[in-house]
Residue, then its C-alpha position, 0 to 999 in steps of 0.5 A: k305388109k300390104i293392105l287393100v282398103i276398098e271404100d267409096n268415100v274418099q275422105t274415109r279411104n284416105l284416112f284409112l290409108e294415111c293411118l295404115t301408112a303411118k304404121g309402116f304398112y304398104t297401102i292400096g286404095a280402091e274406090n269401088g268393088f270392081v276396082g278393089l277386086q282387080q287390085a286384090q287379084k293383081q296385088l295379092p294384099d296381106l289384108i283387105v278392109c272393105e266397106i259393105t255398101i260400095p257402088g257397083m259391086d258391094g262388099f259381100s260380092v267382093l268377098t264372094q268373088l275372092r273366095q272363089n279363087p284359091v289364090t285370093a281365098v286365103i286373104p284375111f278380109i275385114f268389113v267396115t260399115s255404118k250399117t247396124t241391123r242384125n241381118d247385116i251383122r249376121k251376113a258379114 
């Protein structure tokens, strides 16, 4: 299985990638929403893990773009974030 991790913090991204690789997953890392969107369209991962607050294109925008394409619309998507407001949680 292939997992795409979109996270701007290099230490956090590498931690995700290392843990998932250790469990036998093929991993792809992206440092921002634009790169993540490109990788999702190119690699067609089985799962996307995405930070909400990333530079350029935030996680909500990445998800919106992916859902507009029938090929990527079906990819399961998990948000990770340090945001804890009710509005952010509802939006996610």
